[in-house]
N, C-alpha and C positions, 0 to 999 in steps of 0.2 A: 650573475650575483649564486653566491655560495651564503647557505644556513645549513650548520650540522653537519655539512660534509657531502652536500644532496644539494648539485646545479638544480636551480628551477626548469629549467628546460630538460633536465633529465626526467624530473617530477611530472611536468606536463606528457610527457612519451608515456609514464607508469602509469597515470592516472588515466589516460585514453586508451591504456591496453584493459586496464580495469572497465571500465566503461564498457568495451566491447565485449567483451567476457561477460558482462553483467545480468544473466539470464536465468531464471529459475524463481524467482523472487526472492522477499528478502531474507533467509536460511543461506540460500547460493552463495547469493553476491557477497553475504559477510565472509563465506567460506573463502569467495575467491581475494577478496579484499584482503583479509589474514594470509593467506597463503603468499599472496604477494609484497604485501606489506612488511608483514611479521617473519617468515619463515625465508624468504629470498630474498629481501632486500634488508629487511635488517631494523629497519629505520625506528621502529619500535616495539618494546619489547611486548611480554603478552600480559601480563597486568595491568600495563599502559593502556592496551588495547581493549582487554575488557573493563577496566572503567570508563573509558571513553564510550562504549557500547552500553554499557547498563547506564550513562546519562542519557542516552538516546534513545534507549525505550521507555524513562521519562517523560518524553517530549511526544506529543502530536505531530502526527506524519511521516514520511516513511523516515526507519532509520537509518536504513544503508545509506541512502544518499546524505543523511544529514553526519553520519559516520566518519563518510569520505571529506566531509565539510571542517570537522573537526579535528581530523589528522592532518589534514591538506595546511589549515591552520596553525596548528601545532608545529609543522617542519618549517610553513614559509610565510608564516603572519597573514592577514587578510586577502595578501592576493592570492596565495598558497590555498586557501579557503575555497573562495572565489574560483581559482582555477578547477578542482577538486569536484566540488559541486555542481556546477555548470558542465564540466564534461563527463560526470554521472549522470545526467539530465539528457545532454543533447545527441547520443543517438536514438533514445526513445522517442524521444520528441519527432525525430525526422521520419524515424520508421512509422508511425501511429498517425502522423498526418499522409504519408504517401498511403499508407492503407484505405487513411480514410476516404481519402480520394476515389481511392477504388471505389470503397465500396459503395460508394452514392454514385458513383459514372457508370458501373457496372454491375451494380449489384443486382441487376435483372437477367443476367448473363448463366446460362444454367450452370457454367464449372464454376462462379463464383458462387453460387448459391447453396452448390454441394458443397464447395471448400467450407462455407462458415456453419453448413447443416453438421457437419464432421465434427469442425472444433466443437461447437455447442455441447454436445453429447460429451467430448473427452475432458472437455472443461468443467461439468458437472461433477465428472468421477476425481478432478483435481482438488477442487472445492469440498469434496468430502475425504479426501485424505487431508486436507489440512486439517479437518476437524480432530481425527485421529492421532494425526502427528502434534500438532500444539497439545491436544488434552493428555499425552502422554504423558509429556512435557511438567506440564503446568499444575494437571489434579493429582497431588501428592497426599490429599488425605478428602475425609469424608465432607470437612465444613468447605474445600474450594468444589468440590462435585457438588455439591449443594449449590454455590454459588453459581458456577456456570448450568445450573437448573434452572435456577430461577431470572437469571438473564434470558434465556431462553424461551421462557414462559412469559415474563414481562415482555419481549417485542415480538414474537409470534401470534400470541392471544390477545393480548390489551393493547399492543401497539402504541408502548412507552417509550417515546422519544431514546434513540441510541445516546444521544450525551447526558441525559436523565441514568443510564443504565450504567455509564462508565465513570460518572462522578461519585453517583452511589457506592461500586465495585469499591473504588478510590479511598472512600470516605469510609471504609469498613475496615477494609487492609490495614488503613493507617493510623485506627483507634485501636487496634487489634494488637499490631506491632507497637504502638505506645505502652500499650498493657500488657507488651510481653508473650502473648498469646503463642505458645508454641503453633499451632496451624497455621497461620500465618509467618512467623519466624523462620519456622525449620525448612531447609532443601528450597529450590525453585532453581531461581539466576538462568544464566546463557549453558553456564558449564563451561568445558572445554568447546573451543571453534575450530581447532586446529591440531594436527599430531605432533608438531614441532613444539617446544615450549623455548621459549627466547627470555629469557633474564633480562628484565628490563636496563640493568648494569650493562649489561652486552648488545645491547643495541646501539645505531648509531647518535640515537637521541639523549642515550644516558638515560639515571635517573632523576639528576635535576628538573626543574620547572624552566623554559626558558622566560627569559626577562619579561619577553612580549606576552607571554602567557600568565602571567602572574595578574592578580586584580588591579585594574583600573579604573576608576568610576567613572570619570571624564570619558576615557575614551571609551567605554560600553556605553554612555549617554549619546554620547556623539552618533555612532556606528547605528545604535539605536532605531534613533532620529530620521537618519537617512534611511534607514530599511524600510520602517514604518511609513515614509513617506514615500518610496517606491511602491509599497505595496498597496497602502491604502488612497493617496491622489487618487490615479486615476482609478477608483472604485468610486468616490465622491464625484468625480466630474463626470462618469458615467449616471450617474444619478441625477445631479444637477441638470447634463445638457440634454439625458432623454427621457427621463422618468423612472418612477419606481416598477413601474410593469412593459419596459422594454428588456428585448432578449438579455442582453450586453449587460445591463444592469443587473438582472436576475442572476445571469451569471457568473459575473463578477463578487457581489454579495452573497450569493450559495457558497461559491468555494471559497471564499474569504472567511466564512463562518465555520467549512469544513474543516479551514488549515488549523482552526483553534483547540476544536473538540473532540478530531479523532485521535485518539488514544487506541492503542493494542495493535498496531499492523495492518497490512494491504487489506486481508480480507474484511477485517469489522469496518473498515474504512468503506467498503464498496456496499457492506450491509447496509449501512447511513446515505449512501450517493445515490444505492438501488430506488431504496424506499423513496426519497424524497424526488429524483429524476425520474421515474416511471410513476409512479402515485399523485404527487403535488404538482410538476413540472409539464408531464407528460413529453420530455424531450426526446425519450426512447420509451422501447417497448422489453419487456423481459428477456426477449431474443434478443435483440440488437445489444441490452447489456452483455450479455453472454457472447457474442460476437465481441465485442471491443475489448471485456476480458481474454479470448483466444488472442486477441493480435497483442496486448500486453504478455501472455506468459509466450510468445513466442518469437519476442524482438527484444534487444536488450533493453535496460534499464528499469527503473521502480515498475511495480506491480502499478502503481496507483496513475499511472499513463494514460491507464482506461478514461479519466475525467477528461483527457483532452480529447477524446472520442465524441464521450457526452457533451461538451461543449459545443463540440463541431454540430455533430446532429441537430443541437438544439438551433442553434443559428441557423443550417441549414434550413429546418423548417419554418422558422420565423425572420426571415431575411429583412422584412419592411421594403423598404424602397433599393434596398441595394441587392447586386449580382446575389443567388444561393450560395453560389460557391465562395466567391470572397467574405462572405459572411461567415459561414463555414470555417473557413481557415483561423478569422479575425477571431472567431468564437472558442475554434478550439487554442490557439496560442494565449487569449484573455487568460482559457482556464489554467493552462500550466504557468501563466506566471503569477497567479495570487494563489496557486497552489505550492508554487516551489519559494516565490520570494522568502514568505514567513519563515522555514526552514533555515536560513541563512540569518537569518536576526536572530533565533533561537539559542542557535550555535554563536554565533559571535557575543552577543550580551549575556552567556548565562554560563560558557566553558571556564573565563579564568574565573568563575567562582567556584566551579565545578567541585574542588578538593573539598569542598565541606560536607559534601556528601559523601564523601567515603565513610563508612561504615554505618550511615543514617541504616537503624534498623529498622523505626516508623515508615519511612520512605520504600525501602525495599520491602516491606510488606505491603504497601499500597500500589506498588509496581503488579507486586502476586498477586494479589486479590485479582487488578484489573485482568492480568493474563487469563485468569480462570472466569470472569466474566466473559472475556471476549470469545472464549471454547463456544458460549452459548450464541455471544452477535452469530459467529460463521454459521453455525448450525441453522439459525436462524436464515442465515444466506442459501447456506444448502437446500435446504427444505424451500424456499421460496423460489429457488429457479428450476426446481423438483418438479412445483407444479404447475409452472407456467411451459418449460418445456418438453415434460413426458403427458401431458394433459391439456385437453383443448376447452375443455368446461368443468366448473366447481358450482358445488352449490355450498350457501350459505348453511354453518349449524351452529347452534348456541351450545355454547361449554363453559359451564363455570363463570356464571355470567359473562363470558365475552360471546360474539359471534364472530364463527372462524369459515373461510373455505375452504371443505375440502373437495377433494378431483372428484367428479364423475368416475368411474373404473372404467365405463363402456368405452369414456372418450382418448384413452390413451394412444397416446402417437405408438404403433409397434415398431416402425424403423427408427427412430430416436432411444427409444426402448432396448432394441437390439444394440443399437450402436455404443449406448450408456454401456451396456452388462460388457460387451466385448474390451471395452476402455478399463471396466474393472476389474476384470481377470488378466487384465496384460499387466497390470497396477500391482493388484495386490495377490495375487498367484506366482506371475513370473518375476517378479520385481522390474518389470521394461522402468527406465527413465522415463520424465516426464515430456521432454521435447520431442524423443521417438512417436510416443504416444499421441501425443500432439497431433505432429506431421503424418500420421500413417491414417488416422483417424480421419482429417482433413482429405487425403488423397482418397482414402474409402467415401469419403462423401460425396466428391466430385466425379468418382466412378457408379455411384448407386445412381445420382442423379444424371447423368449420362444416359443410364440404362433403361431405368424405370422413370426418369423426369420428373422427378422427387415427387412423386404420389405413391 
């Protein structure tokens, strides 16, 4: 069967190829998608790609995977979106699950300990680099810089909930955009994502909107009902069968909430997850959170796949009467299910109406303000990681009406500090890529643990 000249079987191979190459976080994944879909295959043009991308940035959840769903749906209807979105996640799901098994079964082995010790140090620097990268793109003026600072202060000093920070930023940006304030409406956006610019008219899809992509309220409500059932019925069933205190219920409810409120990209999501999974539920430690992020950074698929590792360890520690490994596996799969099913819902329900969002200055301003706040969110994540990875002791200090845990300088882990500084020099001074730095740091960690025993 063909749609717009692209056989569905060929499309499946292309999406599988994109999934296998989707390393390096959303920026790298979007660049790979653009290179293959726009520049190489010319399925869609530059403007349509950017329009779809801008819509996905307005949504909670992983924008790269949602962009895959959007383009798959645009080209091959519902089945195209399902295949594209599923294949985009599948390699990461399998890789993280395999590494999670290794982690809990062989985590005490010296080589495995060394590997994750090295990864922690490099991931800390990569998060710092993300602060700078997003900041350079998003903070175009002092108003937006002030919003980033305010977001950091609210989170780090006053423990304001992440969703409240993002909501406030969006409201401020929207009102600023409606008022026509230049600080919110000028600049921003993704800009060009590829070197070659393919006009929509020169693409296989062309400039016209396919019949199936036109607004159809009956279809949108039908698909939304099905996806809502797939997402929320298992959550309700777990709550009724096991109660609200069971770990599987907690995983289902927490990550369902995360799927609704986590705007701003993977690192912003991880700040929220780390805050809750470590401090509230005690599913993971700060070091384990960094280990999971290291897994996600070095495997294909969305960075948000780290949440699968969090759910895996949460169920591993609270298996009840179940075999711990089976419970952990089910916990990881449950996390992935409630994290990604909503992504299909947002695209299938909203994409047919997305044309109404074109040139909407107020919504664009809201997104710009959220992105500015996300810089502060990621900075909070970087500081939180640094405090927990580099220092073994902290002391509470009163500051501006808030109590903040500051590090005891004498408790610094010199080995972790040395590894982090080496990774920083490699990334910032010599511009070495993320994957080589992660792999080299992991290998160096293994060598260090074999020689020094990790002491």
